[in-house]
N, C-alpha and C positions, 0 to 999 in steps of 0.2 A: 770804042775799040779797046781803050785802056780798061774799061769796066769788064769787057769780055775776057781779057787776059787775067784780070784779077780773079774773076769767078773761076776760071780754069785752074789757076794756081791754088785757090782755096779748096776747090774740089779735090785736087791732087793731094794737098796736105791732109784733107779729111780721109781720103782713100788710104793713105799710108798709115794714118792714125788707127783707122779701123783694122787695117791689115796687121799692124803691130799689136793691137788689142786682141785680135783673133789668135795671132801667133802666141802671144803671151798666155792667153786663156788656154789654148791648145796645149802649150808646153806645160802650163801649170796642171792641166788635167792629166797629161801624160805622166808628169812627175808624181802627181797624187796617186794615179793608178799604179805606177811602179812602186811607190812607197807602200800603197795598200797591198800589192802583191808580195812585197818583201815582208810586211807585217803578217800577212796571211801565211806565208811560207814559214816564218819564224814561229808563229803560234801553232800551226799544224805539225811542224817538224818534218823530219825526213820521211818520205813514204816508205812503207814496208816493202822489202824486196823478197819477202817470203812467198814461195810458190810450191805447189805439190811436187815432190820428187819421188822417184821410185827408190825403194830400199833394195839393196843388193844382198843376196845370200851367198856365202862362201862355204865350201866344205872344210873339213878339219885341216886341210893342207893349204887353204887360202885360195882355192880355185873357184871361179864364179860358177854357180850352179842354178841361178834363177833370180827372180826379182819379185817385188810386191809393189803394186801401185794402185792408188785408190781411183783416180780418174784419168790421169795423164801419165803415159810412160815417158819418164824424163830422168836422165842421169846428169847431175850437175858436174861440169868440169871447169877448171880455171882457164883463163885466157891463155896462159902459157902452155896448156895442154890441148890447144886447138891449132890445127895446121895454119901456118901463116898464109898459105894460098887461100884458105877459106876466109880468114879475116879480111884479107885484101879484096877478095871477090865481093864480099858482102858490103864493105864500105864503098868500093868503086861503083857498085850497082845501086845500092839503096840510099847512100848519103855520102857523096864524095867530099862534102865540106864538114863532115862530122867533127873533126878535131878543131875546126875554126869557129863554128857557131856556138851560141849559148843555149841551144835546144831548139831553135827555130831558124829555118832557112827562109828569110823574108822575101827574097827574089822568087823562089819557087812558090811560096804562099801567094804572092801577088799574081803570078801567072795562073795559078790554079783558081784563084778567086775570080779572075776575069772570065775564065771558061765556065765556072759555076753560074755566074750571073748571066752570061750569054745563054746558057742552056736552062736557066731557072731551076736548077737542081744541083745536088752535090754529086758531081761526076768525076772530078779530077782530084787526086790526092797529092799532097805535098808534104807528107809527114816525114820528119827526120827519124833517125834510128831511136832517138830519145823518146819521141812521141809514140813510135810503134812499141817501144818497150813499156811505156806507160799504159798503152792500150792492152798489151799482153798481160800486164800485172793486174789491172783493176777494172778493165772495161770490156764492153762487147765490141763487135766489129760493125755495128749498125752505122750506116752513112747518114748521120743526123748532125745538125749544128750543136745540139746539146752535148752529144758525145764528144765532138771536137773541142768544145769549150772545156769540158772536164779533162780531156786529154791534155790540153794546153796547160792547165793548172798543175796537173801531176808532173808533166814534163818540166815545167818551171822549177818545181820542188826537187825533182831528180837532179837537175843541173846545179841547183843551189847547194845540195848536200853531198853529192857523189862526184868523183872524178870520172873522166871519160872512159877509162879502161874498165871500171866497175860497171858503167852503163852498157858498154859494148859487150862485156862478158854476160851481163844479165839478158840482153837482147838475144844473144846467140843461144842461150840456154832456155829461152821461153818461146821462141818462134815455132809455129806449127809446120811440120814437113810432111803431113799426110800419113795415112795408114796407122793413125793412132800414135805417131812419133812426135814428141815435143823436144826441141833442143837438138843441137848439132850432134851430140854424142849418140843419142837414140837413133837419129837419122843415119848416121854413119854406120852404125852397127846393122841397121835394118837393110839399107840399100847395098852396102859394100862389105859387110862382115868384118869391119875393122874400126878402130877408135878414130875419133875426130883428129887426133894428133897425127895420124898416119895417112891422111887423105892426100892424093896427088892433085896436081893442078886441075886436070880435067874432071876428076871426081868432085873437087871443091866447087867447080863451076856448075856441075849438075845439082849438087845440094843447094847452092845459092839460087839456082833457077827455080827450084820447087817453092821457095818462100814467096815468090811473086803470086803464085796461085796453085796450091797443092792439088786442086781438083783438075787442073788442066796441064800442069807441067810435071806430073809424076812420070819418071822414066819407066815405071812398071806398067802404067795404064796408057800413057801417051808418049811413046818413045820419040816420035817425030817432033812433037812440040818441045819436048825436053832437049832434043839435039839442037833445034834452032835457037832456043833460049840460051843454051850453053855457049853457042858460038857468039851470040850477041854479047854475053857477059865477058868472054875472052877478048872481044874487040874493044869493049869499054876499058878493060884493064890495060890493054896495050896502048890505047889512045891517051890514057892518063899516066903512062910511063911506069905502071906497076909491074908489068912483065914485058919482055922483049918480043920482037916480031917472031923470032925463032921459037920461043916458048909458046906463043899463041898458035902458030901454025902447027906445031907438033901436038899440042893439046887438042886442037880441032880435029886432027887426023887420027888421034888415038881412040880406039873403040873402048867403051867401058864394059866391065863385066859385073853384072848385078848379082847380088847374093840374097835377094829378097825371098826367093823360093826356099833357100836353105833355112832362112829364119822361120818361115811359116811351117816348114816340115819338121823343124827341129823338135824332137820329143822332149817334153818337159821332164826334167830330172826330179824324181822323188816328190811328186805333187802332194801326196798325203803327208809326207814328212814336213814339207814346207808349210803346210797349213798349221801343223803343230808348232813349228818354229815361230810363226807369226803370233799365235796365241800366247806362247810363252814370252815373246818380245813385248807384246802389249801389256802383259802383267808386270814385267820387269820395269818397263819405261814409266808406266803409270805410278808404280811404287816410288820411282825416283823423281816424280814431279814433272816428267816430260810428256809431250803430247805425241803419241805414236803416229797419228795421221799426218804430221808435218813431213814425214818421209825423209829421204836422204840418209837413212841408216845403213851402215855396213855391218851385217850380222854374220859373224863367223860361227858356223854350226858344227855339230859333232859328227856330221855325216861322213862316213867312209865311202868314197865313191866306188871303190872296188867292191865292197860289201853290197852296196845298193845294186850295182850292175849285175853282180852274180846272183843276188836274190831275185831280181826281175827276170833274168834269163831262165833260172831254174823253175820259178813259178810258172812262167809261160810254157816251159817244157812239159811239166807234169800235171797242169790243171786240165781236166778232161773237158770234152765238148759238151758241157751241160751247164746248168745254172749254178753249179757249185761255186761258192765264194771262198775267199782266202783272207787271212790276216797274218802278217809276218812282221816280226821285229827282232833286232839284235842290239845288244848293248854291252858296254865295257864294265866288268865287275869292279874295276878300281875307281872309276869316275861316275858311273851311271850314264855316261854319254851314249845316246842312241846312235848306232852306226848305220842302221838301215831300217826302213819301214815301208811296208806295203799294206794299204788299208782296204784293198779290194782288187778285183780283176781288172776293172776299167774305170779310171778316175773320171773320164769324160762322161760316162754313163751314170756314175754315182760317186759323189764326193764323200759319202758316208764312210767314216773311218772305222773299220771293223776291228782295229787294234785298240783304239781308245774309247769308242762310243758303244760298240755292241757288247751287251752282257749276255753270256751264254753259260750253260752248265759245263764245268771243266772236267767232270768225270774223275778218273783216278789221278789226274794231274794234281789234285788237291791233297792226295795222301801224304806227300812229304811234309806238308804243313802239320798234319796230324802227328806224324812220326817225330817231327821236331819237338812238339810238345811232349810226346812220349819219352824221348831221350832225356828230357828234363825231369821226368817223373818216374824214374826207376827202370825204364826199359833200356835195352842195349841191343846191338845186332844179334845176339845169341839168346834173346828172350823168346821162349817157345810158348805157343798157344795151340789149342786143338781147334782148327777152323772147320769143324764138321757142320752139317746142315743144322741151322739154329733159327729159332723163332724168337725175336726180341720183342719185349713189351715196353711201352712207354706211355707218357701222358697219364700217369697214375694207374696204369694197367688197362686203360680204356682202348689203347691202340696197339696193334702188333705189326712187326716188320720182319720179313723173311728174305734176306739178301741171297743172291745167287752169283756164281761166277759166270764169266762169258760163255764157257763151254758147258755149263750146267753141272760140272763135277765138283766134288768136295774131297778134302784130304781124309785119309784113313789113319793118320798119325799126326802128332804135333809137328809144327814147322816153326822155324825161327823168323824173327822180324826181317832178317836179311833175305830169306827166301820168299817171304810173303810180299815184300816190296818188288822183288825181281819178277815174280810171276803175277803180281797184282791181285792177290787173293782178297776178295771182298769181305768174307766173314772175319778174317783176321783184323781188317781195318775197323769194322764195327765193334768188335770185342775190345780193340784198343781204345776206341772212343769211350766205351762204357767204363773202362778202367781209368783212363786219364781224366775224363770229365769234360763237360761242355765248356765250362769257363776257361779251362786251360787251353783248349782248342781255339776258342774265340780270341783269347789273349795273344796266342802265337800268331794268328792271322793278322791281328792288329799290328803287332810288332814287325811283321814282314811286309806291311804296307798294303794289305788287301782290303779294299773297301767292301766289306761284306758283313751281314748280320745273320748269324746262324740261328735257325729255329731249333727248338729242343726236340729234334727227331733224329733217330739213328742213321737215316739215309744221308745226312750231311757228311758223314765220313766218306761217302762215295762220290762227292762232288755234285750234289743236286741243287746247290744254291748258285745263282748266276753271278758271274764275275766278268771282268774284261781281260783280254789277253795281255794288255799292258800291265795290269796289276799282278797277274800271275807270273809273267816273265820277270817283272821287277822283284817279286818275292824270291824266285830262284836266284836272281842276281845277287841278292843279299846273302843267300847261303853261299854262293860262289865267292863272295868277297870275304868269307871267313866270319860271317855273322854281323858285319858292319852295316849300319843304316845308310845304305847308298840309295839316293833318290834318282829316278830317271830324269834326264834333262836333254835339251837339244841345242843349247847355245853356249859357246865358249866365251865370246865377247861381243860387245856392241859399241860401235863408234858412230858419232853423229856426222852431219854433213860438213863440219869444219875439221873433222879428223880427231876430235876429242873422244877419248875412251870413256864411256858412261857406265859400262858394266864389264866385269870379268868374272867368270865362274869361280866361286870360292872353292878352296880345297875341301874335300869331304872331311867332316869331323869323325873321329874314331869312336862313334857311339855304338856299342855292341847291343844288338837286339837278341842275340843268342850267343852262347859262348863259342869261342873259336874251336874248342874241342868238339862240341856237339855239331857245329857246322861241318867240320871235316868228317866226322863219323857218318853223318847223313850223306855227305857228298860221296863217300866211298860206297855206301849202301846203294846209291843211285847208279853206280857203275854196274850193278848186278843184272840189269835188264838185258845186257849184251852177253851174259855168260851162260852157256848151256849147262854148266854144272848144276844150276838150280832147276833144271827141267824136272817135272814130276807129273802130276795129274793135269797140270797146265805147263806150258812152255814159258821160258823167259820172254818177255814181251818185245825185246829189241833184236831178236835173232835175225829177222829179215834184213836188218841194216848191217849186221856183223861183217858181211862179205866186203862191204865198202869202207869199213872202219879201219883207219890207219893210226889212231891215237886214242888215249883214254878219254871217254866222255862220261859225264854224270847226267842222267836224263830220266824222264818219266813220260809215258804216254797216257792219254785218257780218252775214253770212248763212251759216248751215249748214243741213243738211237738217232740223234740229229746232229751231233757235234763230235769232232775229233781234234784233240790237242796233242802236241808234243813239245816239251820244253826241256832244255838241257844246256850244259855248259862245259867249257874247258877252263883252266885258270885265267885265261885272257879274254874269253868271249862267251856271252850267253845269248841263246836264240830261242824264240818261241813261234810255233805255227798253229794256226787254227783253220779248220775247214768245216764248212757246213753251208746250209741254205739260209737265205735271209728270212724266209717265212715258210713254215708248214711242212716242208718235205723232210723225209727221213733218208739216212745214208744207207741205201740199199745195194747199189752196184759196187762190185769189187774195185773198179777203177776209181770211184769216188773215195772209197775207204783207204786206198793205197797211197793217195796223193800226199798225205801229211808226212809220213815217214820218209818218202822219197825226197820231198822238198827239204826236210830238215837235215838229213844225213849228207845230201849232196851240197847243200849250202855250207855246212860246217867243214866238210872236206875241202871245198874250193876256197873258203875264207882262210883256212889254215895252210893252204897249199904252199909248198916250198919251205915251210917252217918246221923246226925240230919239234917232235911231239913233247908236250909239257906234262910232267907228272904232277899229281896232286901231292903236295908236301905236307906230312902230318905235323901238327904243332906239338909243343911240349905237353905231356900228359896223355898222349895217345900213342899206343904201340901196336905193332902188327903181330899177328899170330896166324899160323896155318891150322885150320880146324876141319873137322869132319862136318860136312853140311847136314847130315842126317841127325847127328846127336849134339853137335856143338862142342864136343870134346876136342882136346888137343890131338891132332892127326898123327897117326902112325901108319905103317905100310898096310896093316890089315884093313884099314878103312879107306875105301877107294875114292869116295866123293870128297875131295879136298879142295879148299880154297883159302887164299890169303884174305884175312879180314883185319880191320882196324877197330880197336875198342879202347875206351878210356882205361887208364892203368888200373883203376879199382875194379873193373869188370873183366879182367884177364881170367880166362878159364883155368882151372886147377886140375882137372881130371883128364885122363886119356880117353880117347873115343872108345877104347876097348873096355873101359871100366864097366863092371857088372851093373852098377846102379844106373848108368846111362843107357846100357843096352835094354835093361828092363823098362826104363822110362820110354825108350823108343818104341817098344812093342806094345806098351799099354795104351788103353783108350779111355779117355775121360768119360765117366758115366753121366756127368751133368750135361743134359741136353738143353739147358737154358742159356744163361748169359756166359757161363764158363769164363769168368773175368780174370782169374789169377794165373799169371805166367808160371811155367815150370822154372825153378831155379836150379841151374846145374853148376853152381859155383860155391866154393867153400867160403 
């Protein structure tokens, strides 16, 4: 009996020794594992919190006009900018012990583990918000043990290096809420048309409900499921003392008003323009060593929302029911900022930008570039040439070219540069090119920013070399700026996701590409297309717009068999329009041919509406003079066709229009039927 008691006692001691050894071994293993985890966390460091974020576009006044996102529509907001109702609802529903645990809720894990073992599969989740955030950042949603292990490791590191509010903020900005919306800000905007900061209690409960299962709790697709889940969330919040019974009852009874249809039906503002903004942003950010795809940029653009809206309405009004396409842009002469841009009739059907990508023949819109070169090389507004029917030879005499005017008529007496530009005489332009020279013409095109290489053929004076509307409008904008090298741009500033300004548009440098005097003289010449005083064998080309004109404009139209251009400006705004067909067709119908001028004049009038008309102010070295259009002499009462003109001081006329020598010159006809290169000089 004593021996039996001894054996039992010995066995008991042995059991406790083994138990102690097991406990010690287990504790040592746990401490080793924990030490290993700490070492692992320390070696790997804090996990990256970087996620794709949508970049936001603002107009020139700071108003949101759109966004850009690579894969996930997400707008990052700080925790302080999220409704407290939403924060409380998420914590109460998804992880009530969030602020107490260290990343893992062991009681929930144990319960879920028992269910998984019982069902022999991964069926029950017990993830904390930290674990869910880890999954959202770096992992998939596959229900596998390997994924859970990786999730736990990342969650451990998150809790080790970041405080709770940062983790909660990250979770709220990364969770998926269906319909392509990631994060509470995108979800709030999509479902309720408001920011996450302004969500009411019932709206916060609806948003929280979606996170449980976007495919079954979307209030858009499954309103009954959403309602039941919302009520459950409100009950949980009440039971945890987060809200009162009165709040819960009122929120359950309050109907929600969804704004998802408004989001879907919302017309995207200036899509062609925003494409150009993103291209410019990518270039700027890359040059600054930043990665554009990281997103989260706030890009303040040059878009004038009023200009864009007016342009879109007018284009829609005047574009005929045909396959005719359109390109339109406007820009600021002082900064080069593009204030409006339309790259085609329908962005959804074609994102091809006909302002920046399409190269077409500009026709007579190119003539001011030629005449800018002429003004530097001895020409002035009162330089007269005889633009009769002429055959030009070139390429060493092997080729000939015979230009014609649109109406097939020719002058029967010399005309001035001012009149030639107003009525768009083609023979005068080609003779000017032959006088000025190809090199000077090319040089001026280069200085005005036109990406073009002219062949050595006289037809280039009439715009037969293809260019983009953006280049041509930019060239006119440089003339409008007083000859300063102003480059078109779409971005005023860029800030990153942390609010740091990484780019601000620099102030334009005062680099003259043509003299201020020549730029002004050319500008005033371009007002002539609206003046009937220049009517002759051809009419001034802008007379159809004159009835709607309420202020001075400098402009030029251009027409080919397939393209129509009109570009012009005031001291504060430049605008260019192109119309044509994408492939093959000619401009045959009157309706197609009329669209360009109607769009341009109505836009300019609407864009300047309510503003005092701005005069073009001459610089020093340029003076005004009233002349006789037919002779270029100083006007007196005997000469009826009079007009105010501006010339450089050295080009001021010295003879009266009644001077005998001028009258004889007026009635004479040049016998040279060839190039006739030399202008008549009517000045002392």
